[in-house]
C-alpha positions as CSV (number, residue, x, y, z in Angstrom):
1,M,97.4,31.4,93.7
2,L,93.9,31.0,92.8
3,T,91.6,29.0,95.0
4,A,88.4,27.2,94.6
5,E,86.8,29.6,97.3
6,G,86.4,32.4,94.9
7,C,85.6,30.3,91.9
8,P,82.6,32.2,90.6
9,K,84.3,35.6,90.9
10,T,87.6,34.1,89.6
11,M,85.8,32.6,86.6
12,L,84.1,35.9,85.8
13,S,87.3,37.9,85.8
14,I,89.1,35.3,83.8
15,R,86.1,35.4,81.3
16,D,86.4,39.2,81.2
17,A,90.1,39.2,80.5
18,L,89.6,36.5,77.8
19,E,86.9,38.4,76.1
20,A,89.1,41.6,76.0
21,V,92.0,39.9,74.1
22,E,90.1,36.8,72.5
23,G,90.8,35.6,69.0
24,R,93.7,35.1,66.8
25,W,94.9,38.6,66.4
26,K,94.5,40.9,69.3
27,L,97.5,39.8,71.4
28,L,99.6,39.9,68.3
29,I,98.4,43.6,67.6
30,L,99.2,44.6,71.2
31,F,102.6,42.9,70.9
32,A,103.3,45.0,67.7
33,L,102.1,48.2,69.3
34,A,104.1,47.7,72.5
35,Q,107.2,48.1,70.4
36,S,106.1,51.5,69.2
37,P,103.0,53.4,67.8
38,K,102.2,52.5,64.3
39,R,100.1,53.7,61.4
40,F,97.4,51.1,60.0
41,K,99.5,49.9,57.1
42,Q,102.6,49.6,59.2
43,L,100.6,47.4,61.6
44,A,99.1,45.3,58.9
45,K,102.7,44.6,57.7
46,E,103.8,43.5,61.2
47,V,100.9,41.1,61.7
48,P,101.3,38.8,58.9
49,G,98.2,37.2,57.5
50,I,95.7,39.7,59.0
51,T,93.3,41.4,56.4
52,D,92.6,45.1,56.5
53,K,89.0,44.4,57.4
54,T,90.0,42.2,60.3
55,L,92.6,44.6,61.6
56,S,90.1,47.5,61.6
57,K,87.6,45.4,63.5
58,E,90.1,44.2,66.1
59,L,91.5,47.7,66.6
60,K,88.0,49.0,67.3
61,S,87.6,46.3,69.8
62,L,90.9,46.9,71.5
63,E,90.2,50.6,71.4
64,S,86.6,49.9,73.3
65,N,88.5,47.9,75.8
66,K,91.0,50.9,76.4
67,L,93.9,48.7,75.5
68,V,94.7,50.7,72.3
69,Q,94.5,54.6,71.5
70,R,93.6,55.9,68.2
71,N,95.3,59.2,67.5
72,V,94.1,61.4,64.6
73,Y,96.7,64.2,63.6
74,D,95.5,67.3,61.7
75,T,97.4,66.8,58.5
76,F,96.3,66.5,54.9
77,P,95.3,63.8,54.4
78,P,94.6,63.1,58.1
79,T,97.2,60.9,59.8
80,V,96.0,58.2,62.1
81,Q,98.3,56.3,64.4
82,Y,97.6,53.6,66.9
83,S,99.4,53.2,70.3
84,I,99.0,50.9,73.2
85,T,97.6,52.5,76.3
86,A,98.9,52.1,79.9
87,H,96.1,49.7,80.6
88,G,97.4,47.6,77.4
89,K,100.8,47.7,78.6
90,S,99.8,46.0,81.8
91,L,99.3,42.9,79.6
92,E,103.1,42.8,78.5
93,K,104.0,40.2,81.3
94,V,101.0,38.1,80.2
95,I,102.1,38.3,76.5
96,E,105.7,37.5,77.4
97,E,104.6,34.5,79.6
98,L,102.3,33.3,76.7
99,H,105.4,33.5,74.5
100,Y,107.4,31.3,76.7
101,W,104.6,28.9,77.4
102,G,104.0,28.6,73.5
103,L,107.7,27.8,73.0
104,A,107.6,25.1,75.6
105,H,104.3,23.9,74.2
106,R,105.5,23.6,70.7
107,R,108.6,21.6,71.9
108,E,106.2,19.4,73.8
109,I,103.9,18.6,71.0
110,M,106.4,18.6,68.2
111,G,109.3,17.1,70.1
112,K,111.6,20.1,69.3
C-alpha cells in the first residue's frame, strides 16, 4: 500500500512508469506483442487505427525503454520482428488489471 510518507519518491516512480507507457498506443502494442513476436505489418493489423508512422514512433520509444526488442534477420530483403522483453512482460499484470478496470469503468459510465 502506498503511503503519503514516501510521496515525492512515489510520485517520481509513478511519473517514470507513466512516461514509459504513455499515450494511446503503447499498452495496446505491448498487449499484442505479449501474445507472440510480430513483424511490423502484423502488428499494424492487430492494433486497429494506428498509422505506420505512429507505430514506428511508438516502437522506437518502447525499444528505448527496453520494453520491446527489435530483431533483424539476415535475409533478403531483411526481416524485422518485434518482441516483448522480459522487462516488458513485467507489465502483463498491470495491463490485465487495466483491462478489468476498463470493463468496470465502461459499465459504470455507460450503465452496462
